[in-house]
Steps between C-alpha positions, in 0.01 A plus 500: 500500500789446740657831389177688567467396865844634615425831320177537700688420825768760417245770420332469842804593717577790268150640550526457878840670510375793287196530727723499808720770349189701419377485858846605623501797263149601608599483867819699430305770315241509781770548761660773289168685469438473875850630570454795257165591658648484849792722394266753336285516815811551719644770269161676470502544878 
């Protein structure tokens, strides 16, 4: 039983870190898409 509790505690931070990384990747991709759209609009003109 004692071994199970630490495992649960360790799994929580890993999930939070992975979620944080996911949000960072999503923001990065969003910024890239916005930059590409802005560049295409500028070049089209």
